[in-house]
N, C-alpha and C positions, 0 to 999 in steps of 0.2 A: 980526730972527731970526738966529740963529747959522748960519754956513756950516760944516757938518761934513765936507765933502768931503775936505779935507786930512787930517783925523784918521782918517777911514775908510780912505783910501788908505794912510796911514802904518801903521795897525794891520794892515791886510791885507798890506802889504809885509813886516812882521816875521813874520807867520804863514806867508807863502809862502816866505820865505827859510828859516825853521825847517824847514818841510816839505821843501823842496828839499835841505837838508843831510841830513836823515834819509833821504830817498830815495836820495841818493848813497851813504851809508854802508851802508844795508841792501841796496840794489841791488847794490853791488859784492860784498858778502858772499854773497848768494844767487845772483847771475847772472854775476858777473865784469864786467870793464870793457866787455864786448861790449854791455852795456845802453845804451851811448852812442847807439846807433842809435834806440832808443825815446825817449831824451831829445831827440834831434834832431827826431824826428817830432812829439812833443808840443810842443816849443818852436816849430817852424815853423807848426803848425796853430793854436796859440793866438795867436801874434803875428799871423798872417794874419787870424784871426777878429776880432781887436781892431779892424781897419780897418772892419769892417762893423757894429760895435756902436754904436748912436747915443748911448746913455747914456755921458757922458764918464767918470764914475766907474767904471762897469763895464768900459768899454773900457780904462781905465788899469790896472785890477786884472788884467784878462785879459792885457794886454801884459806887465805885471810878472811874471805867472806864466810866460809864454812865455820871456821873457829869463832868468828864473831857471833854467829847464830848459836853455836853450842854454848858460848859464854852467856848469851842472851837468855838461856833457860834459867840460869841463876838470877838474872836481872828481872825477869818477869815475876818470879816468886817474891823477890825483894820489892818490886813495884807494888804488889798487893799490900805488903806491910806499910809502904810509904803512904798508900791511899788510906789505910786504916788509921794511920797517925795524923791524917789530915794535910799531908804535904802536897798531895795531888788530888784533883777532883774525882769524886766517885760518879760513875755513870748512873743517873737516876732511872734509866730505862731497864737496868739490869737488877734482878733480885740479889739480895746479899747471900 
């Protein structure tokens, strides 16, 4: 029988990274870089939860999700710089 664990984790990783990138871009646009606090909370909770999940595949996916959001803290701050350089649109409804 084939072991699909690696494929499942790989596909999940790609999806999680895509979602994390979108969350950074959209989050900075709508909420500013102050959203990093929410990313920190989500990251710490999900990495912590991964310690208590007995299923190895689910634990790995949960941990990847958490570390993606912890890395997202850096990306949100960088996203603000990208907006200032004109590489991404600035939210006109938000004050500078």
